[in-house]
All heavy atoms as an XYZ file, in Angstrom:
639
protein
N      -3.273     16.982     11.048
C      -3.003     15.606     11.406
C      -2.608     14.836     10.142
O      -3.181     15.026      9.084
C      -4.247     14.997     12.035
C      -4.204     13.541     12.162
S      -4.312     13.070     13.853
C      -4.410     11.342     13.642
N      -1.696     13.950     10.287
C      -1.197     13.128      9.185
C      -2.261     12.108      8.781
O      -2.828     11.412      9.617
C       0.083     12.411      9.638
C       0.840     11.602      8.610
C       1.376     12.507      7.503
C       1.996     10.871      9.275
N      -2.525     12.015      7.479
C      -3.497     11.042      6.973
C      -2.798      9.711      6.702
O      -1.565      9.635      6.677
C      -4.103     11.561      5.659
O      -3.105     11.610      4.657
N      -3.576      8.688      6.464
C      -3.016      7.380      6.105
C      -2.190      7.497      4.823
O      -1.098      6.942      4.724
C      -4.125      6.357      5.920
S      -5.044      5.991      7.432
N      -2.692      8.218      3.869
C      -1.969      8.416      2.613
C      -0.667      9.180      2.859
O       0.368      8.844      2.299
C      -2.833      9.174      1.625
C      -2.141      9.371      0.287
C      -3.077      9.949     -0.687
N      -4.084      8.910     -0.917
C      -4.867      8.859     -1.948
N      -4.812      9.795     -2.845
N      -5.736      7.894     -2.094
N      -0.721     10.199      3.706
C       0.487     10.948      4.035
C       1.520     10.072      4.720
O       2.719     10.161      4.432
N       1.063      9.201      5.600
C       1.976      8.275      6.267
C       2.612      7.334      5.245
O       3.807      7.081      5.305
C       1.244      7.469      7.337
C       2.152      6.531      8.124
C       1.884      6.636      9.601
C       2.009      5.121      7.640
N       1.823      6.856      4.298
C       2.361      5.950      3.274
C       3.470      6.615      2.477
O       4.443      5.960      2.105
C       1.241      5.476      2.351
N       3.330      7.922      2.254
C       4.349      8.647      1.492
C       5.674      8.762      2.231
O       6.727      8.813      1.595
C       3.854     10.056      1.142
C       2.900     10.088      0.002
N       3.277      9.886     -1.292
C       1.558     10.290     -0.024
C       2.221      9.969     -2.074
N       1.166     10.208     -1.336
N       5.635      8.798      3.559
C       6.873      9.012      4.316
C       7.270      7.813      5.173
O       8.219      7.884      5.942
C       6.785     10.284      5.187
C       5.671     10.184      6.235
C       6.627     11.521      4.318
C       5.632     11.345      7.205
N       6.572      6.701      5.015
C       6.822      5.526      5.855
C       8.250      5.011      5.739
O       8.886      4.700      6.746
C       5.828      4.415      5.522
N       8.760      4.926      4.536
C      10.126      4.424      4.361
C      11.144      5.358      5.011
O      12.104      4.898      5.635
C      10.456      4.260      2.880
O       9.691      3.218      2.334
N      10.930      6.652      4.862
C      11.831      7.614      5.501
C      11.769      7.493      7.020
O      12.778      7.629      7.710
C      11.491      9.038      5.088
C      11.796      9.309      3.625
O      12.655      8.596      3.053
O      11.192     10.230      3.057
N      10.578      7.225      7.545
C      10.431      7.037      8.989
C      11.214      5.810      9.452
O      11.963      5.871     10.424
C       8.949      6.898      9.348
C       8.707      6.657     10.818
C       8.787      7.695     11.730
C       8.400      5.379     11.291
C       8.564      7.480     13.084
C       8.179      5.156     12.632
C       8.257      6.212     13.532
O       8.046      5.985     14.872
N      11.052      4.724      8.743
C      11.749      3.489      9.103
C      13.265      3.671      8.994
O      14.022      3.153      9.817
C      11.269      2.322      8.216
C       9.854      1.930      8.634
C      12.200      1.112      8.317
C       9.202      0.904      7.747
N      13.701      4.440      7.999
C      15.137      4.679      7.798
C      15.668      5.802      8.684
O      16.837      6.171      8.574
C      15.415      5.011      6.330
C      15.141      3.839      5.408
O      15.162      2.684      5.890
O      14.903      4.079      4.205
N      14.817      6.357      9.550
C      15.182      7.436     10.476
C      15.705      8.658      9.726
O      16.714      9.253     10.094
C      16.198      6.946     11.502
C      16.268      7.860     12.723
O      15.257      8.533     13.020
O      17.344      7.920     13.361
N      14.989      9.025      8.670
C      15.395     10.160      7.844
C      14.413     11.330      7.936
O      14.471     12.248      7.123
C      15.535      9.715      6.383
C      16.638      8.698      6.177
C      16.715      8.187      4.752
O      15.822      8.513      3.937
O      17.674      7.445      4.460
N      13.523     11.307      8.927
C      12.554     12.388      9.087
C      12.995     13.342     10.187
O      13.677     12.941     11.132
C      11.176     11.827      9.451
C      10.463     10.990      8.415
C       9.136     10.493      8.971
C      10.235     11.771      7.136
N      12.541     14.571     10.063
C      12.766     15.544     11.119
C      11.852     15.263     12.308
O      10.938     14.431     12.239
N      12.082     15.977     13.362
C      11.358     15.754     14.618
C       9.848     15.904     14.459
O       9.081     15.075     14.948
C      11.870     16.724     15.700
O      13.278     16.537     15.842
C      11.198     16.480     17.027
N       9.401     16.951     13.782
C       7.962     17.194     13.632
C       7.301     16.046     12.873
O       6.244     15.547     13.276
C       7.712     18.552     12.930
C       6.238     18.724     12.596
C       8.199     19.698     13.794
N       7.907     15.622     11.771
C       7.330     14.516     11.001
C       7.360     13.206     11.782
O       6.421     12.412     11.704
C       8.044     14.349      9.657
C       7.621     15.388      8.651
O       6.510     15.896      8.697
N       8.513     15.719      7.747
N       8.429     12.959     12.538
C       8.480     11.743     13.364
C       7.334     11.738     14.373
O       6.670     10.717     14.569
C       9.801     11.670     14.136
C      10.970     11.212     13.346
C      12.185     11.134     14.259
C      13.445     10.943     13.471
N      14.635     10.898     14.326
N       7.105     12.877     15.007
C       6.016     12.962     15.979
C       4.661     12.777     15.314
O       3.764     12.132     15.877
C       6.076     14.293     16.725
C       7.233     14.440     17.697
C       7.276     15.861     18.247
C       7.141     13.427     18.825
N       4.503     13.323     14.116
C       3.242     13.152     13.384
C       2.987     11.682     13.076
O       1.862     11.185     13.231
C       3.271     13.946     12.077
O       3.288     15.320     12.341
N       4.029     10.981     12.647
C       3.886      9.548     12.357
C       3.516      8.798     13.635
O       2.595      7.982     13.651
C       5.178      8.974     11.734
C       5.127      7.450     11.678
C       5.404      9.550     10.348
N       4.224      9.078     14.710
C       3.947      8.379     15.975
C       2.527      8.627     16.465
O       1.853      7.700     16.935
C       4.970      8.798     17.032
C       6.338      8.240     16.735
C       7.351      8.681     17.741
N       8.680      8.200     17.335
C       9.799      8.724     17.739
N       9.803      9.749     18.579
N      10.956      8.234     17.330
N       2.063      9.871     16.367
C       0.687     10.175     16.788
C      -0.320      9.421     15.920
O      -1.294      8.874     16.427
C       0.427     11.688     16.702
C       1.161     12.490     17.746
S       0.639     12.089     19.429
C      -1.035     12.650     19.397
N      -0.075      9.407     14.618
C      -0.988      8.699     13.726
C      -1.014      7.208     14.062
O      -2.080      6.598     14.116
C      -0.577      8.913     12.262
C      -1.529      8.290     11.297
N      -2.615      8.969     10.783
C      -1.589      7.040     10.779
C      -3.284      8.154      9.989
N      -2.684      6.979      9.961
N       0.159      6.635     14.294
C       0.230      5.203     14.591
C      -0.467      4.864     15.909
O      -1.010      3.768     16.060
C       1.686      4.737     14.613
C       2.380      4.758     13.249
C       3.854      4.400     13.411
C       1.711      3.821     12.266
N      -0.466      5.798     16.848
C      -1.179      5.564     18.107
C      -2.683      5.413     17.884
O      -3.354      4.673     18.599
C      -0.932      6.719     19.090
C       0.411      6.725     19.777
C       0.599      8.041     20.541
C       0.535      5.548     20.725
N      -3.189      6.109     16.861
C      -4.634      6.132     16.649
C      -5.124      5.232     15.520
O      -6.324      4.996     15.403
C      -5.076      7.565     16.364
C      -4.821      8.486     17.540
S      -5.445     10.152     17.317
C      -4.357     10.774     16.071
N      -4.233      4.717     14.681
C      -4.677      3.994     13.481
C      -4.126      2.565     13.457
O      -2.964      2.351     13.111
C      -4.221      4.757     12.235
S      -4.809      3.995     10.701
N      -4.951      1.602     13.793
C      -4.479      0.208     13.795
C      -4.096     -0.292     12.398
O      -3.198     -1.119     12.264
C      -5.666     -0.573     14.352
C      -6.853      0.295     14.140
C      -6.360      1.709     14.166
N      -4.743      0.226     11.363
C      -4.415     -0.206     10.002
C      -3.000      0.221      9.623
O      -2.249     -0.554      9.023
C      -5.415      0.358      8.987
C      -6.819     -0.059      9.260
N      -7.262     -1.349      9.095
C      -7.879      0.651      9.714
C      -8.526     -1.422      9.423
N      -8.932     -0.220      9.805
N      -2.640      1.431      9.991
C      -1.295      1.912      9.665
C      -0.242      1.253     10.553
O       0.894      1.062     10.116
C      -1.228      3.438      9.764
S      -2.044      4.239      8.348
N      -0.606      0.884     11.775
C       0.339      0.118     12.596
C       0.644     -1.215     11.932
O       1.803     -1.643     11.865
C      -0.225     -0.108     14.002
C      -0.139      1.108     14.893
C      -0.365      0.770     16.352
N      -1.632      0.136     16.640
C      -2.753      0.779     16.929
N      -2.787      2.097     16.938
N      -3.859      0.120     17.195
N      -0.381     -1.857     11.401
C      -0.180     -3.113     10.679
C       0.665     -2.874      9.435
O       1.612     -3.617      9.162
C      -1.540     -3.725     10.290
O      -2.278     -3.995     11.476
C      -1.367     -5.009      9.495
N       0.337     -1.822      8.696
C       1.088     -1.473      7.496
C       2.561     -1.250      7.823
O       3.445     -1.780      7.147
C       0.472     -0.218      6.860
C       1.371      0.453      5.863
C       1.604     -0.115      4.630
C       1.977      1.662      6.168
C       2.434      0.507      3.708
C       2.800      2.285      5.256
C       3.032      1.713      4.028
N       2.851     -0.487      8.863
C       4.242     -0.197      9.233
C       4.959     -1.473      9.680
O       6.125     -1.674      9.361
C       4.304      0.862     10.333
C       3.923      2.245      9.864
S       5.025      2.937      8.622
C       6.427      3.340      9.633
N       4.273     -2.327     10.401
C       4.869     -3.599     10.805
C       5.226     -4.450      9.601
O       6.312     -5.036      9.533
N       4.311     -4.486      8.637
C       4.575     -5.247      7.409
C       5.709     -4.622      6.598
O       6.536     -5.339      6.033
C       3.313     -5.330      6.552
C       2.261     -6.215      7.170
O       2.554     -7.071      7.995
N       1.021     -6.005      6.787
N       5.744     -3.296      6.550
C       6.804     -2.621      5.815
C       8.164     -2.874      6.467
O       9.144     -3.157      5.781
C       6.515     -1.116      5.740
C       7.477     -0.284      4.906
C       7.482     -0.759      3.453
C       7.099      1.189      4.991
N       8.212     -2.815      7.784
C       9.467     -3.102      8.490
C       9.917     -4.539      8.239
O      11.100     -4.802      7.999
C       9.294     -2.878      9.989
C       9.380     -1.453     10.401
C       9.435     -1.345     11.919
N       9.638      0.028     12.291
C       8.773      0.757     12.958
N       7.633      0.228     13.356
N       9.038      2.012     13.250
N       8.985     -5.468      8.315
C       9.320     -6.876      8.087
C       9.801     -7.093      6.656
O      10.774     -7.822      6.422
C       8.105     -7.762      8.383
N       9.144     -6.449      5.707
C       9.554     -6.573      4.302
C      10.939     -5.992      4.086
O      11.776     -6.591      3.398
C       8.558     -5.849      3.389
O       7.293     -6.448      3.476
N      11.198     -4.834      4.663
C      12.513     -4.200      4.519
C      13.597     -5.073      5.140
O      14.678     -5.244      4.556
C      12.502     -2.822      5.161
N      13.321     -5.638      6.303
C      14.299     -6.501      6.962
C      14.561     -7.753      6.130
O      15.709     -8.192      5.992
C      13.813     -6.883      8.360
N      13.505     -8.319      5.576
C      13.650     -9.505      4.737
C      14.473     -9.204      3.487
O      15.374     -9.960      3.130
C      12.268    -10.034      4.348
C      12.214    -11.329      3.569
C      12.769    -12.481      4.402
C      10.787    -11.635      3.157
N      14.161     -8.080      2.850
C      14.924     -7.691      1.662
C      16.390     -7.436      2.003
O      17.285     -7.842      1.264
C      14.317     -6.441      1.030
C      13.038     -6.644      0.246
C      12.433     -5.298     -0.149
C      13.282     -7.485     -0.984
N      16.615     -6.764      3.102
C      17.993     -6.467      3.500
C      18.780     -7.738      3.799
O      19.932     -7.887      3.415
C      17.996     -5.565      4.732
C      19.370     -5.106      5.144
C      19.316     -4.149      6.321
O      18.325     -3.410      6.469
O      20.284     -4.162      7.106
N      18.121     -8.682      4.428
C      18.788     -9.915      4.827
C      19.058    -10.837      3.642
O      20.092    -11.508      3.595
C      17.941    -10.642      5.865
C      18.574    -11.880      6.413
C      17.742    -12.472      7.523
C      18.424    -13.710      8.074
N      17.655    -14.315      9.145
N      18.132    -10.898      2.707
C      18.203    -11.903      1.652
C      18.498    -11.365      0.259
O      18.471    -12.125     -0.701
C      16.894    -12.690      1.599
C      16.659    -13.493      2.835
N      17.365    -14.631      3.123
C      15.819    -13.298      3.880
C      16.963    -15.108      4.292
N      16.029    -14.325      4.760
N      18.780    -10.110      0.143
C      18.997     -9.556     -1.195
C      20.394     -8.982     -1.329
O      20.817     -8.152     -0.550
C      17.967     -8.456     -1.476
O      18.214     -7.892     -2.735
N      21.089     -9.442     -2.333
C      22.409     -8.892     -2.630
C      22.284     -7.784     -3.670
O      23.254     -7.120     -3.982
C      23.317     -9.999     -3.150
N      21.084     -7.587     -4.184
C      20.857     -6.589     -5.219
C      20.188     -5.354     -4.631
O      19.530     -5.410     -3.616
C      19.934     -7.142     -6.292
C      20.441     -8.384     -6.962
C      19.417     -8.892     -7.959
O      18.521     -8.175     -8.362
N      19.545    -10.141     -8.341
N      20.360     -4.269     -5.333
C      19.603     -3.069     -4.989
C      18.369     -3.032     -5.873
O      18.416     -3.454     -7.012
C      20.424     -1.793     -5.253
O      21.639     -2.091     -5.865
C      20.696     -1.051     -4.013
N      17.291     -2.550     -5.309
C      16.048     -2.460     -6.063
C      16.074     -1.219     -6.940
O      16.555     -0.169     -6.526
C      14.862     -2.404     -5.114
C      14.700     -3.613     -4.202
C      13.576     -3.383     -3.218
C      14.443     -4.861     -5.015
N      15.550     -1.338     -8.126
C      15.512     -0.197     -9.034
C      14.509      0.837     -8.526
O      13.537      0.513     -7.841
C      15.127     -0.638    -10.443
O      13.754     -0.982    -10.488
N      14.742      2.068     -8.905
C      13.835      3.157     -8.517
C      12.437      2.914     -9.074
O      11.438      3.183     -8.402
C      14.386      4.492     -8.995
N      12.343      2.383    -10.289
C      11.036      2.082    -10.891
C      10.267      1.056    -10.068
O       9.068      1.194     -9.846
C      11.195      1.562    -12.322
C      11.665      2.626    -13.282
O      11.513      3.834    -12.978
O      12.197      2.255    -14.339
N      10.962      0.028     -9.622
C      10.320     -1.011     -8.816
C       9.830     -0.434     -7.491
O       8.706     -0.708     -7.063
C      11.292     -2.161     -8.581
C      10.696     -3.306     -7.790
C       9.755     -4.146     -8.369
C      11.066     -3.520     -6.470
C       9.191     -5.189     -7.659
C      10.503     -4.570     -5.744
C       9.579     -5.393     -6.346
O       9.019     -6.410     -5.624
N      10.641      0.374     -6.841
C      10.252      0.988     -5.570
C       9.061      1.923     -5.749
O       8.154      1.944     -4.908
C      11.435      1.731     -4.949
C      12.586      0.845     -4.487
C      13.760      1.697     -4.029
C      12.147     -0.099     -3.388
N       9.026      2.657     -6.843
C       7.886      3.530     -7.114
C       6.623      2.716     -7.344
O       5.538      3.108     -6.907
C       8.175      4.426     -8.323
C       9.187      5.506     -8.021
C       9.584      6.297     -9.250
O       9.236      5.945    -10.382
N      10.323      7.371     -9.044
N       6.744      1.587     -8.017
C       5.585      0.717     -8.237
C       5.053      0.184     -6.910
O       3.843      0.152     -6.683
C       5.955     -0.432     -9.178
C       4.731     -1.155     -9.692
C       5.069     -2.144    -10.778
N       5.447     -3.394    -10.141
C       6.475     -4.143    -10.485
N       7.251     -3.791    -11.480
N       6.734     -5.261     -9.862
N       5.960     -0.194     -6.008
C       5.544     -0.655     -4.679
C       4.823      0.470     -3.940
O       3.778      0.249     -3.329
C       6.759     -1.158     -3.870
C       7.277     -2.465     -4.457
C       6.396     -1.338     -2.393
C       8.578     -2.941     -3.849
N       5.380      1.681     -3.992
C       4.741      2.823     -3.340
C       3.332      3.058     -3.875
O       2.402      3.315     -3.112
C       5.577      4.096     -3.513
C       6.806      4.124     -2.642
O       6.874      3.348     -1.657
O       7.715      4.917     -2.933
N       3.157      2.965     -5.198
C       1.822      3.148     -5.789
C       0.854      2.074     -5.312
O      -0.310      2.356     -5.021
C       1.912      3.155     -7.313
C       2.477      4.433     -7.898
C       2.277      4.509     -9.409
N       2.894      3.413    -10.128
C       4.143      3.397    -10.581
N       4.920      4.446    -10.394
N       4.618      2.354    -11.240
N       1.325      0.834     -5.227
C       0.468     -0.255     -4.756
C       0.061     -0.042     -3.296
O      -1.075     -0.304     -2.913
C       1.172     -1.605     -4.921
C       1.316     -2.059     -6.352
C      -0.028     -2.274     -7.034
O      -0.975     -2.771     -6.396
O      -0.125     -1.927     -8.225
N       0.992      0.432     -2.482
C       0.683      0.715     -1.076
C      -0.362      1.822     -0.985
O      -1.335      1.703     -0.241
C       1.969      1.093     -0.305
C       2.869     -0.128     -0.151
C       1.634      1.700      1.056
C       4.261      0.189      0.345
N      -0.170      2.890     -1.756
C      -1.137      3.985     -1.756
C      -2.509      3.502     -2.191
O      -3.522      3.871     -1.593
C      -0.665      5.105     -2.683
C       0.467      5.917     -2.110
C       0.898      7.023     -3.056
O       0.022      7.606     -3.736
O       2.100      7.290     -3.112
N      -2.556      2.676     -3.228
C      -3.830      2.147     -3.714
C      -4.510      1.301     -2.643
O      -5.703      1.421     -2.402
C      -3.615      1.328     -4.989
C      -4.926      0.884     -5.626
C      -4.743      0.131     -6.922
N      -3.840      0.834     -7.815
C      -2.902      0.239     -8.539
N      -2.752     -1.059     -8.501
N      -2.116      0.939     -9.329
N      -3.746      0.460     -1.979
C      -4.308     -0.400     -0.928
C      -4.840      0.451      0.224
O      -5.923      0.181      0.754
C      -3.251     -1.389     -0.434
N      -4.080      1.459      0.629
C      -4.536      2.325      1.714
C      -5.770      3.118      1.304
O      -6.682      3.285      2.095
C      -3.423      3.288      2.148
C      -2.305      2.685      2.969
C      -1.200      3.709      3.193
C      -2.818      2.168      4.297
N      -5.807      3.568      0.067
C      -6.952      4.319     -0.425
C      -8.196      3.437     -0.438
O      -9.274      3.873     -0.019
C      -6.664      4.837     -1.828
O      -7.782      5.496     -2.350
N      -8.068      2.207     -0.891
C      -9.206      1.280     -0.900
C      -9.672      0.969      0.501
O     -10.862      0.897      0.762
C      -8.834     -0.010     -1.629
C      -8.688      0.179     -3.114
O      -9.210      1.133     -3.685
N      -7.971     -0.713     -3.753
N      -8.748      0.800      1.433
C      -9.091      0.498      2.814
C      -9.792      1.677      3.470
O     -10.765      1.510      4.191
C      -7.832      0.114      3.598
C      -8.165     -0.523      4.932
O      -9.057     -1.398      4.962
O      -7.543     -0.139      5.931
N      -9.322      2.884      3.210
C      -9.930      4.081      3.799
C     -11.311      4.350      3.243
O     -12.170      4.884      3.936
C      -9.030      5.303      3.577
C      -7.816      5.278      4.465
O      -7.829      4.659      5.516
N      -6.762      5.955      4.052
N     -11.563      3.991      1.996
C     -12.876      4.238      1.397
C     -13.928      3.300      1.968
O     -15.112      3.569      1.877
C     -12.795      4.118     -0.108
O     -12.517      2.792     -0.501
N     -13.521      2.211      2.558
C     -14.465      1.243      3.140
C     -14.947      1.675      4.515
O     -15.995      1.300      4.964
C     -13.828     -0.130      3.258
C     -13.558     -0.760      1.937
C     -12.960     -2.116      2.130
N     -12.205     -2.448      0.934
C     -11.294     -3.350      0.875
N     -10.974     -4.051      1.936
N     -10.659     -3.585     -0.251
N     -14.092      2.383      5.242
C     -14.421      2.702      6.621
C     -14.986      4.029      6.755
O     -15.668      4.569      7.459
């Protein structure tokens, strides 16, 4: 089963429809059972849409990696509480 951390690693690919069938199904199953990740995915989709709509620039790879690390840290902290 896909963990919250595993979902965080592939969330952008899922939103961009770049995952294979097995991974898409794993994400969907996880989202059915995890309200925290549903919230996370909703926020990620909203952020991506906002960036796409209001940004004429491309984000640097370093910046995107920093965002990914922050997401992983937040998910790790949230999972350690429950």
